[in-house]
C-alpha angles and dihedrals in degrees: 000000000000091000092061091055090063092078091082091074126089115233114252114171129194093242142313094257100051090120087071097044100050113095124247114240131227139165119254113183103312095334132096105223140181126234092281091053094252114144113248132193120212113220121181151097140264127235119234116249105313092212089066100029108032089157088078088073090079127143093209091050093051092051092049092050090050099046103032103029098034097229121158102189138043127189121217106212113207112178116216100202134020121074109329093011120157093244098037123042100329126119103255097198093047092050093046090051090051090052091049091049089052091052090048094052094044091049092052089051091053092245136135115247129204119210102210121202091200113201118180121140090026086063098179113080089211093062093088099016096137092051089048093052092050093047096050092041089059095042095046091050091048094051102029091121096047120095097196100063118100124186122218100193097185136014134187099006109193108232117201104220125197118243107252095249091050097044112130121233093229132028123184120187142166125244094271092044090227093113118049144152129206134194130197131175126223130191115251092245092056090072119037126210136017127308093277093055092044089049089058091048091052092048092053094047092050091048090052092050099041114034119206091010116178107223117213090186135004115169148102115265124209118211125208088258090057094254111153115217123188106216135187132171128185141146121268125191115227116177107309093337134080119213133193108240119198118191121191137173135183139164115245121178092336092310122108111228112206119190144169134201125198134188136153109289090230088065095049095114091056098042105035093068092042090051091050091053090049090055092047090053093060111119130209094226 
């Protein structure tokens, strides 16, 4: 309710050229500094989702926050999903204009402004990656000469964490974390029988966990060094995405090595064969 009271004030900005007088920021060591190298602290607030509360993009409000509260930055939160989200059923042009109005008001108040691509229920930042690229391409070109605009390219990523008792010993991933491989080690007594019997156990466990799974592969590979590797691959739905999950298991020096490999399901043709070659290259030494 306080925000709505701000409309009683008359706008009075520092000057019309504050976009040119505010200092560009950079990171020096572990400090955020201005152009002269002086450490600076950003103090401010975030709007709520502008699709639901467009009134927060308010020139009187921004001035009051600057002069009375002493803030020097405001974040414009634009949700990508949910009802009214930029990438779902929201009006893209309307939301972009709200963002631009927010940048205009913050600039006049000699404040930094954060353009926030606010993901939440979509979870995975790659879900709307093409829309994100187009949005930031437009915004960065629009504000390429302004020193006060900061881009928050992703917010509130949902990280799927392993339960402690299932946490793998090793995790290897690429820069975007959409392709990864894990390895865990099990004692010999935890899995009984030879590779053929264990292969059947794995098959049953996967069927119990994922009903009606469509297997892309389900076999036992033989490497050149006579290492037998039980190998399954199948699609798994996670949030709005589908990934290719590859599960493999082999016995190495009386220790069962359990591993997984994940990549976007859309890339399965490229990665399934590569993954198979990786397994075949495992050596006994």
